[in-house]
C-alpha positions in Angstrom: 6.8 81.3 11.9 10.3 82.9 12.4 11.5 83.0 16.0 12.5 86.6 15.5 8.9 87.7 15.2 7.1 88.2 18.5 3.8 86.4 17.7 2.3 86.3 21.2 -0.5 88.6 20.1 -1.3 86.7 17.1 -3.2 84.6 19.3 -5.4 84.6 17.1 -5.1 86.8 14.7 -8.0 86.8 12.4 -8.9 90.2 11.2 -11.9 91.7 9.7 -11.5 93.4 6.3 -13.8 96.0 5.2 -14.4 98.6 2.5 -16.7 101.6 3.1 -19.1 103.1 0.7 -16.9 106.2 0.7 -14.1 104.1 -0.8 -15.8 104.0 -4.1 -14.2 107.2 -5.1 -10.6 107.0 -6.3 -8.0 107.4 -3.5 -10.6 107.2 -0.7 -9.6 105.5 2.6 -10.1 101.8 2.5 -11.4 100.7 5.9 -10.7 97.4 7.6 -12.7 96.2 10.6 -10.9 94.1 13.2 -12.5 92.1 16.0 -10.5 91.3 19.1 -12.2 88.0 19.4 -9.3 86.7 17.4 -6.9 89.7 17.1 -5.6 90.7 20.5 -5.0 94.3 19.5 -1.3 93.5 18.8 0.6 96.5 17.3 2.8 94.3 15.1 0.0 92.4 13.5 -2.2 95.5 13.1 0.6 97.5 11.5 1.5 94.6 9.2 -2.2 94.2 8.1 -2.4 98.0 7.4 0.8 98.1 5.4 0.0 95.0 3.4 -3.4 96.3 2.3 -2.1 99.8 1.8 0.5 98.6 -0.6 -1.8 96.2 -2.5 -4.8 98.5 -2.7 -2.8 101.7 -3.3 -4.8 103.8 -0.9 -4.8 104.8 2.8 -6.1 102.1 5.1 -8.1 102.7 8.3 -8.5 99.8 10.8 -11.8 99.8 12.6 -11.8 97.7 15.8 -14.8 96.5 17.8 -15.1 94.3 20.9 -17.6 91.6 19.6 -18.6 89.8 16.5 -22.1 91.2 16.8 -20.7 94.8 16.6 -18.5 93.9 13.6 -21.4 92.1 11.8 -23.6 95.1 12.4 -21.0 97.4 10.7 -21.0 95.1 7.7 -24.7 94.8 7.4 -25.3 98.6 7.7 -22.6 99.4 5.2 -20.2 101.1 7.5 -17.7 98.4 6.4 -18.0 96.5 3.3 -16.2 93.2 4.1 -15.6 91.5 7.4 -13.5 88.6 8.7 -16.2 86.8 10.5 -16.7 83.5 12.3 -18.7 81.0 10.3 -21.6 81.3 12.9 -22.5 84.9 12.2 -21.8 84.4 8.5 -24.5 81.7 8.5 -26.8 83.7 10.7 -26.9 86.4 8.0 -26.3 84.1 4.9 -29.2 85.7 3.0 -27.4 89.1 3.0 -23.7 88.0 2.9 -21.4 86.3 0.4 -17.9 84.8 0.9 -14.9 86.7 -0.4 -12.2 84.5 1.1 -11.5 81.6 3.5 -8.2 81.2 5.2 -6.1 78.1 4.6 -4.4 76.8 7.8 -2.0 73.8 7.6 -3.1 73.1 4.1 -6.9 73.2 4.6 -9.6 75.8 5.0 -10.7 74.1 8.3 -10.2 74.4 12.0 -11.6 72.8 15.2 -13.0 73.9 18.5 -11.0 72.7 21.6 -12.5 72.0 25.0 -9.8 72.7 27.5 -9.3 72.3 31.3 -6.4 72.3 33.7 -3.7 69.7 33.2 -4.6 67.9 36.4 -8.3 67.9 35.8 -9.7 64.4 35.7 -12.4 65.1 33.1 -12.1 62.8 30.1 -14.9 64.5 28.1 -17.6 67.1 28.2 -19.8 65.1 30.5 -17.0 65.1 33.1 -17.1 68.9 33.4 -20.7 69.1 34.6 -21.3 71.5 37.4 -18.0 73.3 36.9 -17.4 76.9 35.8 -16.8 77.4 32.0 -15.3 80.2 29.9 -16.8 81.0 26.4 -15.2 83.4 24.0 -18.2 85.2 22.4 -21.9 84.3 22.0 -21.5 84.5 18.2 -18.4 82.3 18.1 -18.6 78.9 16.6 -15.6 77.4 18.3 -16.0 79.6 21.4 -19.7 78.9 22.1 -21.7 77.1 19.4 -19.7 73.8 19.4 -20.0 73.2 23.1 -23.6 74.5 23.2 -24.6 72.1 20.4 -22.8 69.2 22.0 -24.9 69.9 25.1 -28.0 70.2 23.1 -27.4 66.7 21.7 -27.4 65.6 25.4 -30.7 67.5 26.0 -28.9 70.2 28.1 -28.0 73.9 27.9 -24.9 75.6 29.1 -26.9 77.3 31.7 -28.2 74.1 33.4 -25.1 72.1 32.7 -22.3 74.3 34.0 -22.3 75.8 37.5 -21.3 79.2 36.1 -20.4 80.5 32.6 -18.6 83.7 31.5 -17.8 85.3 28.2 -14.2 86.5 27.9 -14.5 88.2 24.4 -11.2 86.7 23.2 -9.9 83.2 22.7 -6.6 84.0 24.5 -8.7 85.2 27.4 -10.4 81.8 27.5 -7.0 80.1 27.9 -6.1 82.6 30.5 -9.3 82.0 32.5 -8.6 78.2 32.6 -4.9 78.6 33.1 -5.4 80.9 36.1 -8.1 78.8 37.7 -10.8 81.4 37.1 -12.9 78.7 35.4 -12.5 75.0 35.4 -12.9 74.7 31.6 -13.3 76.6 28.4 -14.2 76.5 24.8 -11.5 77.9 22.5 -10.6 78.1 18.8 -8.2 75.3 18.1 -6.1 77.4 15.7 -5.7 80.0 18.4 -4.7 77.4 21.0 -2.1 75.9 18.6 -0.6 79.3 17.9 -0.5 80.0 21.6 1.2 76.6 22.2 4.0 77.8 19.8 4.4 81.4 20.9 3.3 81.3 24.6 3.9 77.7 25.6 3.8 78.5 29.3 0.2 79.8 29.0 -1.1 77.1 26.7 0.8 74.5 28.8 -1.2 75.5 31.9 -4.2 73.9 30.1 -4.8 70.6 28.4 -7.1 69.7 25.5 -10.0 67.5 26.8 -11.7 67.1 23.4 -11.4 68.4 19.8 -14.4 68.9 17.6 -14.7 67.7 14.0 -13.1 69.9 11.3 -15.2 72.9 10.5 -15.0 75.8 8.0 -12.4 78.3 9.0 -13.7 81.8 10.0 -14.3 83.5 6.6 -14.1 86.9 5.1 -17.6 88.0 3.9 -19.1 90.8 2.0 -22.6 92.1 1.5 -24.1 90.5 -1.6 -25.1 93.9 -3.0 -21.4 94.8 -3.2 -20.2 91.7 -5.0 -19.6 93.4 -8.3 -18.0 96.5 -6.8 -14.5 96.9 -8.4 -13.0 97.6 -5.0 -14.5 94.5 -3.5 -13.2 92.5 -6.5 -9.8 94.0 -6.1 -9.9 93.1 -2.4 -10.7 89.5 -3.2 -7.7 89.4 -5.6 -5.4 90.8 -2.9 -6.5 88.1 -0.5 -5.8 85.4 -3.0 -2.5 86.9 -4.0 -1.0 87.3 -0.4 1.4 84.3 -0.9 2.8 86.0 -4.0 4.0 89.3 -2.4 6.6 90.1 0.3 4.1 92.0 2.4 1.5 89.2 1.9 3.9 86.5 3.0 5.0 88.5 6.0 1.3 88.9 7.0 0.6 85.2 6.6 3.6 84.3 8.7 2.3 86.5 11.5 -1.1 84.9 11.2 0.3 81.4 10.8 -1.8 80.9 7.7 -1.0 79.5 4.2 -3.2 81.9 2.3 -6.9 82.4 1.3 -9.2 80.6 -1.1 -12.5 81.7 -2.5 -14.4 79.0 -0.5 -17.9 77.8 -0.9 -20.9 77.8 1.5 -20.7 74.0 1.8 -17.6 74.5 3.9 -19.9 75.6 6.7 -22.4 72.8 6.5 -21.1 71.3 9.8 -21.6 74.6 11.6 -25.1 74.9 10.1 -26.0 71.5 11.5 -24.8 72.6 14.9 -27.0 75.7 14.7 -30.0 73.5 14.0 -29.2 71.3 17.0 -29.2 74.3 19.3 -32.4 75.7 17.8 -34.3 72.4 18.3 -33.7 72.6 22.0 -35.1 76.2 22.3 
């Protein structure tokens, strides 16, 4: 990640890529949906994504942004967008209707972890030590920003509501770090990839927190499509573009901004660990 590039916003830059039904006609605008749960609306990252896909797809690109994973997932399911960069949790919630089109590779693997964070001086050594305190989650449909901690608690026979004194949703992983760093909450659940990027580009912010616990390695937030669009030529071209990002100047620039190595096709088995955590939470309900 070149020092010359301001990556503070990349905080977590995972975008949602989508193709509308209208894009089936030649030259139609190719729409990409973006969720701020990962992407912090940074102009540099957004423009780089737009330019990369414009050059590769040979058509105008419109970026569609929404606040939550639920909203982006709804756009994918109703056909407003045709592919989406989702978390593994909503992908699995709708696995009967969705199919993988790409999984990011970070530091050599298509995997990441959830981090439980607290203030540097906090005495907690594990999740149990944070009982009764306030806690920041990212999004109710986030694996790393909700499900991992909720399932850890479910394995203890607890829920976030009865374990923590107060919980909030920040709708952004950087905002989770901000909440803990500022003292708004005692602890938080955050995407480990995001925290690591922050540690590199905003060390003062990340340094105002410490990692209490790291989860096991889990499937990195994937790009998904509707199954009924799997054979669409534009979807197939989009999948090729994702796989070819390391081979083009625009693609390499985008990957540098996102601190990713590239994308692989991926398989549903990558998300078996998330599926197990979903079952743990369901058993407690």
